[in-house]
C-alpha positions as a Markdown table, in Angstrom:
| # | Residue | x | y | z |
|---|---|---|---|---|
| 1 | Unk | -18.3 | -12.1 | -17.4 |
| 2 | Unk | -20.1 | -12.1 | -14.1 |
| 3 | Unk | -23.8 | -12.9 | -14.5 |
| 4 | Unk | -26.5 | -10.6 | -13.3 |
| 5 | Unk | -28.0 | -12.6 | -10.5 |
| 6 | Unk | -31.2 | -10.7 | -10.7 |
| 7 | Unk | -31.7 | -12.9 | -13.8 |
| 8 | Unk | -30.6 | -16.0 | -11.8 |
| 9 | Unk | -32.4 | -15.7 | -8.5 |
| 10 | Unk | -31.1 | -18.0 | -5.8 |
| 11 | Unk | -33.9 | -20.4 | -4.5 |
| 12 | Unk | -33.0 | -22.5 | -1.6 |
| 13 | Unk | -36.3 | -23.9 | -0.3 |
| 14 | Unk | -34.9 | -25.5 | 2.9 |
| 15 | Unk | -33.6 | -22.2 | 4.3 |
| 16 | Unk | -35.9 | -19.5 | 5.4 |
| 17 | Unk | -34.4 | -16.0 | 5.9 |
| 18 | Unk | -36.0 | -12.9 | 7.4 |
| 19 | Unk | -34.6 | -9.6 | 8.4 |
| 20 | Unk | -36.1 | -9.6 | 11.9 |
| 21 | Unk | -34.4 | -12.3 | 14.0 |
| 22 | Unk | -37.4 | -12.3 | 16.5 |
| 23 | Unk | -39.6 | -13.5 | 13.7 |
| 24 | Unk | -37.6 | -16.6 | 13.0 |
| 25 | Unk | -38.4 | -19.9 | 14.6 |
| 26 | Unk | -36.0 | -22.9 | 14.5 |
| 27 | Unk | -39.1 | -24.9 | 13.3 |
| 28 | Unk | -39.1 | -22.8 | 10.1 |
| 29 | Unk | -35.7 | -24.1 | 9.1 |
| 30 | Unk | -36.0 | -27.5 | 7.4 |
| 31 | Unk | -32.3 | -28.0 | 7.8 |
| 32 | Unk | -30.5 | -27.6 | 11.1 |
| 33 | Unk | -28.4 | -26.3 | 12.9 |
| 34 | Unk | -28.9 | -22.8 | 11.5 |
| 35 | Unk | -31.3 | -21.1 | 13.9 |
| 36 | Unk | -30.2 | -17.5 | 13.6 |
| 37 | Unk | -30.7 | -15.1 | 10.7 |
| 38 | Unk | -27.0 | -14.1 | 10.7 |
| 39 | Unk | -25.9 | -17.8 | 10.2 |
| 40 | Unk | -28.3 | -18.3 | 7.4 |
| 41 | Unk | -27.3 | -15.0 | 5.7 |
| 42 | Unk | -23.6 | -16.0 | 6.0 |
| 43 | Unk | -24.3 | -19.3 | 4.4 |
| 44 | Unk | -26.2 | -17.7 | 1.5 |
| 45 | Unk | -23.6 | -14.9 | 1.1 |
| 46 | Unk | -20.8 | -17.4 | 1.0 |
| 47 | Unk | -22.7 | -19.6 | -1.4 |
| 48 | Unk | -23.4 | -16.6 | -3.7 |
| 49 | Unk | -19.7 | -15.7 | -3.7 |
| 50 | Unk | -18.7 | -19.2 | -4.7 |
| 51 | Unk | -21.4 | -19.2 | -7.3 |
| 52 | Unk | -20.1 | -15.9 | -8.7 |
| 53 | Unk | -16.5 | -17.2 | -9.0 |
| 54 | Unk | -17.6 | -20.5 | -10.6 |
| 55 | Unk | -19.9 | -18.7 | -13.0 |
| 56 | Unk | -17.3 | -16.2 | -14.3 |
| 57 | Unk | -15.9 | -16.9 | -17.7 |
| 58 | Unk | -12.6 | -15.7 | -18.9 |
| 59 | Unk | -12.6 | -11.9 | -19.2 |
| 60 | Unk | -11.3 | -10.4 | -22.5 |
| 61 | Unk | -9.0 | -7.3 | -22.0 |
| 62 | Unk | -8.4 | -4.9 | -24.8 |
| 63 | Unk | -4.9 | -3.3 | -25.1 |
| 64 | Unk | -2.6 | -1.7 | -27.6 |
| 65 | Unk | 0.2 | -3.9 | -28.7 |
| 66 | Unk | 3.3 | -1.9 | -27.7 |
| 67 | Unk | 5.6 | -3.3 | -25.1 |
| 68 | Unk | 4.6 | -0.7 | -22.6 |
| 69 | Unk | 0.9 | -1.1 | -23.2 |
| 70 | Unk | 1.1 | -4.8 | -22.7 |
| 71 | Unk | 3.3 | -4.5 | -19.6 |
| 72 | Unk | 0.7 | -2.1 | -18.1 |
| 73 | Unk | -2.2 | -4.4 | -19.1 |
| 74 | Unk | -0.5 | -7.5 | -17.6 |
| 75 | Unk | 0.1 | -5.6 | -14.4 |
| 76 | Unk | -3.6 | -4.7 | -14.1 |
| 77 | Unk | -4.5 | -8.3 | -14.8 |
| 78 | Unk | -2.2 | -9.6 | -12.0 |
| 79 | Unk | -3.6 | -7.1 | -9.5 |
| 80 | Unk | -7.2 | -7.9 | -10.5 |
| 81 | Unk | -6.6 | -11.7 | -10.1 |
| 82 | Unk | -4.9 | -11.2 | -6.8 |
| 83 | Unk | -7.9 | -9.1 | -5.4 |
| 84 | Unk | -10.6 | -11.3 | -7.0 |
| 85 | Unk | -9.7 | -15.0 | -6.8 |
| 86 | Unk | -11.3 | -17.0 | -9.6 |
| 87 | Unk | -11.0 | -14.2 | -12.2 |
| 88 | Unk | -9.0 | -15.1 | -15.3 |
| 89 | Unk | -8.2 | -12.8 | -18.2 |
| 90 | Unk | -7.1 | -13.0 | -21.8 |
| 91 | Unk | -5.5 | -10.1 | -23.7 |
| 92 | Unk | -6.7 | -9.0 | -27.1 |
| 93 | Unk | -4.4 | -6.6 | -28.9 |
| 94 | Unk | -6.1 | -3.9 | -30.9 |
| 95 | Unk | -4.3 | -1.6 | -33.3 |
| 96 | Unk | -5.4 | 2.1 | -33.0 |
| 97 | Unk | -5.1 | 4.9 | -35.5 |
| 98 | Unk | -2.1 | 6.3 | -33.7 |
| 99 | Unk | -0.4 | 2.9 | -33.9 |
| 100 | Unk | -1.0 | 2.5 | -37.6 |
| 101 | Unk | 0.2 | 6.0 | -38.8 |
| 102 | Unk | 3.8 | 6.4 | -37.8 |
| 103 | Unk | 5.1 | 8.6 | -40.6 |
| 104 | Unk | 3.3 | 11.8 | -39.6 |
| 105 | Unk | 3.3 | 14.0 | -36.5 |
| 106 | Unk | 0.5 | 13.3 | -34.1 |
| 107 | Unk | -0.8 | 16.9 | -34.5 |
| 108 | Unk | -1.2 | 16.3 | -38.3 |
| 109 | Unk | -3.3 | 13.1 | -37.8 |
| 110 | Unk | -6.0 | 14.5 | -35.6 |
| 111 | Unk | -6.6 | 15.5 | -32.0 |
| 112 | Unk | -9.0 | 13.1 | -30.3 |
| 113 | Unk | -8.9 | 9.4 | -29.6 |
| 114 | Unk | -5.9 | 8.5 | -31.7 |
| 115 | Unk | -4.9 | 5.7 | -29.3 |
| 116 | Unk | -8.3 | 4.7 | -27.9 |
| 117 | Unk | -11.0 | 5.0 | -30.6 |
| 118 | Unk | -10.8 | 1.4 | -31.9 |
| 119 | Unk | -10.6 | 0.0 | -28.4 |
| 120 | Unk | -13.7 | 1.9 | -27.3 |
| 121 | Unk | -15.6 | 0.6 | -30.4 |
| 122 | Unk | -14.6 | -2.9 | -29.4 |
| 123 | Unk | -16.1 | -2.3 | -25.9 |
| 124 | Unk | -19.3 | -1.0 | -27.4 |
| 125 | Unk | -19.6 | -4.0 | -29.7 |
| 126 | Unk | -19.1 | -6.4 | -26.8 |
| 127 | Unk | -15.9 | -7.8 | -28.3 |
| 128 | Unk | -13.9 | -7.1 | -25.1 |
| 129 | Unk | -15.0 | -6.8 | -21.4 |
| 130 | Unk | -12.7 | -4.0 | -20.4 |
| 131 | Unk | -9.7 | -2.0 | -21.6 |
| 132 | Unk | -6.5 | -0.7 | -20.1 |
| 133 | Unk | -5.4 | 2.8 | -21.3 |
| 134 | Unk | -2.8 | 5.3 | -20.3 |
| 135 | Unk | -5.1 | 8.0 | -18.8 |
| 136 | Unk | -3.4 | 10.8 | -20.8 |
| 137 | Unk | -4.5 | 9.1 | -24.1 |
| 138 | Unk | -8.2 | 9.4 | -23.2 |
| 139 | Unk | -10.1 | 12.4 | -24.7 |
| 140 | Unk | -11.6 | 14.7 | -22.1 |
| 141 | Unk | -15.1 | 13.8 | -23.4 |
| 142 | Unk | -16.2 | 10.2 | -23.4 |
| 143 | Unk | -19.2 | 8.3 | -24.8 |
| 144 | Unk | -21.9 | 8.1 | -22.2 |
| 145 | Unk | -22.2 | 4.4 | -22.7 |
| 146 | Unk | -18.6 | 4.0 | -21.3 |
| 147 | Unk | -17.1 | 4.6 | -17.9 |
| 148 | Unk | -13.8 | 4.6 | -16.1 |
| 149 | Unk | -14.2 | 1.8 | -13.7 |
| 150 | Unk | -10.9 | 2.3 | -11.9 |
| 151 | Unk | -7.8 | 4.4 | -11.8 |
| 152 | Unk | -5.1 | 2.4 | -10.0 |
| 153 | Unk | -2.5 | 4.2 | -7.9 |
| 154 | Unk | -0.6 | 6.7 | -10.1 |
| 155 | Unk | 3.1 | 6.4 | -11.0 |
| 156 | Unk | 5.4 | 9.4 | -11.1 |
| 157 | Unk | 3.7 | 11.9 | -13.5 |
| 158 | Unk | 6.9 | 13.8 | -14.3 |
| 159 | Unk | 8.4 | 14.2 | -17.8 |
| 160 | Unk | 11.9 | 12.6 | -18.2 |
| 161 | Unk | 14.8 | 13.9 | -20.1 |
| 162 | Unk | 16.9 | 11.0 | -21.6 |
| 163 | Unk | 20.2 | 12.6 | -22.8 |
| 164 | Unk | 23.7 | 11.9 | -23.9 |
| 165 | Unk | 24.9 | 15.3 | -22.6 |
| 166 | Unk | 23.6 | 15.8 | -19.1 |
| 167 | Unk | 20.5 | 17.6 | -17.9 |
| 168 | Unk | 18.3 | 20.1 | -19.7 |
| 169 | Unk | 20.4 | 23.1 | -18.9 |
| 170 | Unk | 23.7 | 21.2 | -19.7 |
| 171 | Unk | 22.8 | 20.6 | -23.3 |
| 172 | Unk | 24.9 | 22.7 | -25.8 |
| 173 | Unk | 23.0 | 25.3 | -27.8 |
| 174 | Unk | 21.5 | 23.8 | -31.0 |
| 175 | Unk | 21.1 | 20.4 | -29.5 |
| 176 | Unk | 18.4 | 18.3 | -31.2 |
| 177 | Unk | 15.7 | 17.1 | -28.7 |
| 178 | Unk | 13.0 | 14.7 | -29.8 |
| 179 | Unk | 9.3 | 14.6 | -28.7 |
| 180 | Unk | 5.9 | 14.0 | -30.3 |
| 181 | Unk | 4.1 | 16.3 | -27.8 |
| 182 | Unk | 3.3 | 19.9 | -28.5 |
| 183 | Unk | 3.0 | 20.4 | -24.8 |
| 184 | Unk | 6.5 | 19.3 | -24.2 |
| 185 | Unk | 7.9 | 21.2 | -27.2 |
| 186 | Unk | 6.3 | 24.5 | -26.0 |
| 187 | Unk | 7.7 | 24.2 | -22.5 |
| 188 | Unk | 11.1 | 23.0 | -23.7 |
| 189 | Unk | 11.5 | 26.0 | -26.0 |
| 190 | Unk | 10.3 | 28.3 | -23.3 |
| 191 | Unk | 13.1 | 27.0 | -21.0 |
| 192 | Unk | 15.7 | 26.6 | -23.7 |
| 193 | Unk | 14.9 | 28.6 | -26.9 |
| 194 | Unk | 18.3 | 27.8 | -28.2 |
| 195 | Unk | 17.5 | 24.1 | -28.7 |
| 196 | Unk | 16.1 | 22.5 | -31.8 |
| 197 | Unk | 13.0 | 20.4 | -31.1 |
| 198 | Unk | 12.2 | 17.7 | -33.7 |
| 199 | Unk | 9.2 | 15.3 | -34.0 |
| 200 | Unk | 9.8 | 11.8 | -32.6 |
| 201 | Unk | 7.3 | 9.0 | -33.2 |
| 202 | Unk | 7.4 | 5.2 | -32.3 |
| 203 | Unk | 7.1 | 3.1 | -29.2 |
| 204 | Unk | 9.4 | 3.4 | -26.2 |
| 205 | Unk | 12.1 | 1.1 | -27.6 |
| 206 | Unk | 12.0 | 2.8 | -31.0 |
| 207 | Unk | 12.5 | 6.2 | -29.4 |
| 208 | Unk | 15.4 | 5.1 | -27.3 |
| 209 | Unk | 17.0 | 3.4 | -30.3 |
| 210 | Unk | 16.8 | 6.6 | -32.3 |
| 211 | Unk | 18.5 | 8.4 | -29.5 |
| 212 | Unk | 21.2 | 5.8 | -29.2 |
| 213 | Unk | 21.7 | 5.9 | -33.1 |
| 214 | Unk | 22.5 | 9.6 | -32.7 |
| 215 | Unk | 19.4 | 10.9 | -34.5 |
| 216 | Unk | 18.8 | 13.1 | -31.4 |
| 217 | Unk | 21.0 | 14.5 | -28.6 |
| 218 | Unk | 18.2 | 14.0 | -26.1 |
| 219 | Unk | 14.5 | 12.9 | -26.0 |
| 220 | Unk | 11.7 | 13.6 | -23.6 |
| 221 | Unk | 9.5 | 10.7 | -22.4 |
| 222 | Unk | 7.3 | 10.0 | -19.4 |
| 223 | Unk | 9.0 | 8.8 | -16.2 |
| 224 | Unk | 6.1 | 6.4 | -15.6 |
| 225 | Unk | 6.6 | 4.5 | -18.8 |
| 226 | Unk | 10.4 | 4.1 | -18.2 |
| 227 | Unk | 9.8 | 2.9 | -14.7 |
| 228 | Unk | 7.1 | 0.4 | -15.7 |
| 229 | Unk | 9.5 | -1.0 | -18.3 |
| 230 | Unk | 12.3 | -1.3 | -15.8 |
| 231 | Unk | 14.3 | 1.4 | -17.6 |
| 232 | Unk | 14.6 | 3.9 | -14.8 |
| 233 | Unk | 18.4 | 4.0 | -15.2 |
| 234 | Unk | 17.8 | 5.7 | -18.6 |
| 235 | Unk | 16.4 | 8.8 | -16.9 |
| 236 | Unk | 18.9 | 11.6 | -17.0 |
| 237 | Unk | 16.7 | 14.0 | -15.3 |
| 238 | Unk | 13.1 | 14.0 | -14.0 |
| 239 | Unk | 12.0 | 17.5 | -15.1 |
| 240 | Unk | 10.4 | 19.5 | -12.4 |
| 241 | Unk | 6.9 | 20.8 | -12.8 |
| 242 | Unk | 8.0 | 24.4 | -13.0 |
| 243 | Unk | 10.0 | 23.5 | -16.1 |
| 244 | Unk | 7.7 | 20.9 | -17.7 |
| 245 | Unk | 4.2 | 20.5 | -16.3 |
| 246 | Unk | 2.8 | 17.1 | -17.2 |
| 247 | Unk | -0.2 | 16.2 | -19.4 |
| 248 | Unk | -3.5 | 15.6 | -17.7 |
| 249 | Unk | -3.6 | 12.0 | -16.4 |
| 250 | Unk | 0.1 | 11.4 | -17.1 |
| 251 | Unk | 1.4 | 8.5 | -15.0 |
| 252 | Unk | -2.0 | 7.1 | -14.4 |
| 253 | Unk | -3.8 | 4.1 | -15.9 |
| 254 | Unk | -7.5 | 4.1 | -16.7 |
| 255 | Unk | -9.5 | 0.9 | -16.8 |
| 256 | Unk | -12.5 | 1.4 | -19.0 |
| 257 | Unk | -15.7 | -0.7 | -19.5 |
| 258 | Unk | -19.3 | -0.2 | -20.6 |
| 259 | Unk | -21.3 | 1.8 | -18.0 |
| 260 | Unk | -23.8 | -1.1 | -17.6 |
| 261 | Unk | -21.2 | -3.8 | -17.5 |
| 262 | Unk | -21.6 | -6.5 | -14.9 |
| 263 | Unk | -17.8 | -6.7 | -14.4 |
| 264 | Unk | -17.9 | -3.1 | -13.1 |
| 265 | Unk | -17.8 | -4.1 | -9.4 |
| 266 | Unk | -14.9 | -6.4 | -10.0 |
| 267 | Unk | -12.9 | -3.7 | -11.8 |
| 268 | Unk | -13.6 | -1.2 | -9.1 |
| 269 | Unk | -11.5 | -3.1 | -6.6 |
| 270 | Unk | -8.5 | -1.6 | -8.4 |
| 271 | Unk | -9.6 | 2.0 | -7.9 |
| 272 | Unk | -7.4 | 4.4 | -5.9 |
| 273 | Unk | -9.3 | 7.3 | -4.5 |
| 274 | Unk | -6.6 | 10.0 | -4.6 |
| 275 | Unk | -5.6 | 9.2 | -8.1 |
| 276 | Unk | -9.3 | 9.3 | -9.3 |
| 277 | Unk | -9.9 | 12.6 | -7.7 |
| 278 | Unk | -6.7 | 14.2 | -9.1 |
| 279 | Unk | -7.2 | 12.8 | -12.7 |
| 280 | Unk | -10.8 | 13.8 | -12.6 |
| 281 | Unk | -9.8 | 17.4 | -11.8 |
| 282 | Unk | -7.2 | 17.4 | -14.5 |
| 283 | Unk | -9.5 | 16.1 | -17.2 |
| 284 | Unk | -12.1 | 18.7 | -16.2 |
| 285 | Unk | -9.6 | 21.4 | -17.1 |
| 286 | Unk | -9.1 | 20.0 | -20.6 |
| 287 | Unk | -12.9 | 19.6 | -21.1 |
| 288 | Unk | -13.7 | 23.1 | -20.0 |
| 289 | Unk | -10.9 | 24.5 | -22.2 |
| 290 | Unk | -12.0 | 22.3 | -25.2 |
| 291 | Unk | -8.4 | 21.1 | -25.4 |
| 292 | Unk | -7.2 | 17.8 | -26.8 |
| 293 | Unk | -4.1 | 15.7 | -26.5 |
| 294 | Unk | -2.3 | 17.8 | -29.2 |
| 295 | Unk | -3.0 | 21.2 | -27.7 |
| 296 | Unk | -0.2 | 22.8 | -25.6 |
| 297 | Unk | -2.1 | 22.5 | -22.3 |
| 298 | Unk | -0.6 | 21.0 | -19.2 |
| 299 | Unk | -2.2 | 20.3 | -15.9 |
| 300 | Unk | -1.3 | 18.5 | -12.6 |
| 301 | Unk | -3.4 | 18.0 | -9.5 |
| 302 | Unk | -1.9 | 16.9 | -6.2 |
| 303 | Unk | -3.6 | 16.1 | -2.8 |
| 304 | Unk | -1.9 | 17.6 | 0.2 |
| 305 | Unk | -3.8 | 16.5 | 3.3 |
| 306 | Unk | -7.4 | 17.6 | 3.1 |
| 307 | Unk | -6.6 | 20.0 | 0.2 |
| 308 | Unk | -6.1 | 19.6 | -3.5 |
| 309 | Unk | -3.8 | 21.9 | -5.5 |
| 310 | Unk | -4.1 | 22.0 | -9.2 |
| 311 | Unk | -1.7 | 23.8 | -11.6 |
| 312 | Unk | -2.4 | 24.4 | -15.3 |
| 313 | Unk | -0.9 | 26.3 | -18.2 |
| 314 | Unk | -1.6 | 27.2 | -21.8 |
| 315 | Unk | 1.4 | 27.7 | -24.1 |
| 316 | Unk | 2.0 | 29.1 | -27.5 |
| 317 | Unk | 3.5 | 26.6 | -30.0 |
| 318 | Unk | 6.9 | 28.3 | -30.0 |
| 319 | Unk | 7.0 | 28.6 | -26.2 |
| 320 | Unk | 7.3 | 32.4 | -26.2 |
| 321 | Unk | 4.0 | 32.8 | -24.3 |
| 322 | Unk | 3.0 | 30.7 | -21.3 |
| 323 | Unk | 0.0 | 31.5 | -19.1 |
| 324 | Unk | -0.1 | 29.6 | -15.8 |
| 325 | Unk | -2.7 | 29.5 | -13.1 |
| 326 | Unk | -3.2 | 27.5 | -9.9 |
| 327 | Unk | -6.0 | 26.9 | -7.3 |
| 328 | Unk | -6.3 | 25.0 | -4.1 |
| 329 | Unk | -9.5 | 23.7 | -2.5 |
| 330 | Unk | -10.8 | 20.7 | -0.5 |
| 331 | Unk | -9.5 | 17.4 | -1.8 |
| 332 | Unk | -13.0 | 16.1 | -2.8 |
| 333 | Unk | -13.7 | 19.0 | -5.1 |
| 334 | Unk | -12.4 | 17.2 | -8.2 |
| 335 | Unk | -14.1 | 18.3 | -11.4 |
| 336 | Unk | -15.5 | 21.4 | -9.7 |
| 337 | Unk | -12.0 | 22.6 | -9.0 |
| 338 | Unk | -10.8 | 21.8 | -12.5 |
| 339 | Unk | -13.7 | 23.8 | -14.1 |
| 340 | Unk | -12.9 | 26.7 | -11.8 |
| 341 | Unk | -9.2 | 26.7 | -12.8 |
| 342 | Unk | -10.2 | 26.5 | -16.5 |
| 343 | Unk | -12.4 | 29.6 | -16.0 |
| 344 | Unk | -9.4 | 31.5 | -14.6 |
| 345 | Unk | -7.4 | 30.6 | -17.7 |
| 346 | Unk | -10.2 | 31.6 | -20.1 |
| 347 | Unk | -10.5 | 35.0 | -18.4 |
| 348 | Unk | -6.8 | 35.6 | -18.9 |
| 349 | Unk | -4.5 | 36.0 | -22.0 |
| 350 | Unk | -4.5 | 32.1 | -22.2 |
| 351 | Unk | -7.8 | 32.4 | -24.2 |
| 352 | Unk | -6.0 | 34.3 | -27.0 |
| 353 | Unk | -3.1 | 31.9 | -26.9 |
| 354 | Unk | -5.5 | 28.9 | -27.4 |
| 355 | Unk | -7.3 | 30.7 | -30.2 |
| 356 | Unk | -3.9 | 31.2 | -32.0 |
| 357 | Unk | -2.9 | 27.6 | -31.5 |
| 358 | Unk | -6.2 | 26.3 | -33.0 |
| 359 | Unk | -5.8 | 28.7 | -36.0 |
| 360 | Unk | -2.3 | 27.9 | -36.9 |
| 361 | Unk | -1.8 | 24.2 | -36.0 |
| 362 | Unk | 1.5 | 22.6 | -34.9 |
| 363 | Unk | 4.6 | 22.5 | -37.0 |
| 364 | Unk | 6.7 | 19.4 | -37.2 |
| 365 | Unk | 10.1 | 20.9 | -36.1 |
| 366 | Unk | 10.8 | 24.1 | -34.2 |
| 367 | Unk | 13.6 | 25.8 | -32.4 |
| 368 | Unk | 17.0 | 27.4 | -32.9 |
| 369 | Unk | 17.7 | 25.8 | -36.2 |
| 370 | Unk | 14.2 | 26.1 | -37.6 |
């Protein structure tokens, strides 16, 4: 961890530094040849940088233990070390509630923090220095003691259909499609009410194996995860946003640490402005709607020049009702734009759809055969 240098002031008696170059006399330097303020400042700045690097211990990074989570974490570490020479990291795998309970639908386990709670507790206890999450796993509300230090540049946010029988509209009626997401289930049934949608749990490899073992005719995953694992060839179809609008933050990584952490400035070197602005707007929609990861709400923000466009929808669990709204505004509007869009939804039939979803809860399987 980088030390707070306000606690370790640099004292170098033989070099005198002053802001005003006119007030500095060469006689006030006990060591030559530095006779200008800029030279002395450069020397001290360089010395401080070297001191920071030498004084930094190995950073502990919290991560889930799946192959995809570890691939993402190692990518972050490699970028961090490339941008900050002298930084070294070690990964600590932390099992979350969502990783431990694999025999129940996600909607039946709970709605908030299923894949992040234990990692956030490790941050607050000082057991790890920072954590790498899939941004879509983060609840819309976060402990004030924590912050998102960086959102690296986003991957493709689209949903991916992985199929044995062609694209979504090529699947025979009654085909069994697997997903653990109520958001994906609702939109899939809206587009193809003649399909059977069944719950699908497990890591990326497990889900693909279940497809290959003929338990399902097709499954829906995130394009980003498949690309990061080098499995882009498994994507049958990247579903367009008008068929399957993504989850808030899908395709983005979130690097989280304590708000008062002295590694914050190091982590911020990975931040990508457009990704931060878009994900911030998307998460603001969820927060304003009071929606969690297991509510059929979808939202995607995109920057187009100096403007940001954000689309969001609320769906019934069976896909029969979908209310969709969109807004465009200046690109730096972020959370403000997200809150405004949520307001449009709450002033529409979407409010009644949300109320019904919360009242009934999500079934495990649904569709033509159910």
